[in-house]
Kinemage of the C-alpha trace (Angstrom):
@kinemage 1
@onewidth
@group {chain A} dominant
@subgroup {mainchain}
@vectorlist {calphas} color= white
{ca met a 1} P -122.490 -98.863 31.185
{ca thr a 2} L -123.183 -97.564 34.685
{ca leu a 3} L -125.747 -100.322 35.087
{ca leu a 4} L -123.142 -102.927 34.204
{ca leu a 5} L -120.848 -101.583 36.928
{ca asp a 6} L -123.772 -101.471 39.372
{ca leu a 7} L -124.504 -105.102 38.530
{ca gly a 8} L -120.960 -106.039 39.452
{ca val a 9} L -119.507 -106.486 35.986
{ca pro a 10} L -115.737 -105.993 36.350
{ca pro a 11} L -114.528 -102.610 35.067
{ca his a 12} L -112.176 -104.179 32.528
{ca leu a 13} L -115.134 -105.918 30.872
{ca val a 14} L -117.161 -102.706 30.807
{ca gln a 15} L -114.092 -101.058 29.267
{ca ala a 16} L -114.065 -103.662 26.503
{ca ile a 17} L -117.794 -103.324 25.864
{ca ala a 18} L -117.531 -99.521 25.720
{ca arg a 19} L -114.428 -99.848 23.541
{ca his a 20} L -112.397 -97.487 25.700
{ca ala a 21} L -108.622 -97.607 25.345
{ca asp a 22} L -108.072 -97.279 29.096
{ca val a 23} L -110.108 -98.535 32.050
{ca asp a 24} L -109.501 -95.206 33.824
{ca ile a 25} L -111.586 -93.499 31.152
{ca thr a 26} L -114.406 -95.970 31.731
{ca leu a 27} L -114.324 -95.393 35.465
{ca lys a 28} L -114.175 -91.606 35.142
{ca ile a 29} L -117.200 -91.569 32.852
{ca tyr a 30} L -119.418 -94.184 34.460
{ca ala a 31} L -118.320 -94.830 38.037
{ca his a 32} L -119.283 -91.386 39.360
{ca thr a 33} L -122.931 -92.423 39.424
{ca asn a 34} L -122.025 -95.438 41.495
{ca leu a 35} L -120.128 -93.196 43.916
{ca asp a 36} L -123.124 -90.876 44.142
{ca ala a 37} L -125.340 -93.838 45.003
{ca arg a 38} L -122.896 -94.924 47.707
{ca arg a 39} L -122.836 -91.436 49.174
{ca glu a 40} L -126.624 -91.362 49.234
{ca gly a 41} L -126.700 -94.747 50.943
{ca leu a 42} L -124.249 -93.574 53.588
{ca lys a 43} L -126.277 -90.413 54.125
{ca arg a 44} L -129.416 -92.480 54.681
{ca leu a 45} L -127.560 -94.673 57.159
{ca asp a 46} L -126.280 -91.596 58.994
{ca asp a 47} L -129.778 -90.087 59.094
{ca his a 48} L -131.148 -93.350 60.466
{ca leu a 49} L -128.529 -93.552 63.197
{ca asp a 50} L -129.129 -89.975 64.409
């Protein structure tokens, strides 16, 4: 499911595929990886700019 979010599939569709009752559950379970990837990307940018 994380891959679907990373590929830009809207969260409400990932929610339906995962059969979660609430999109917040989907995001809490799967979006953290996406946030970690963003943080890593920002860290790399910061390291590059130093």
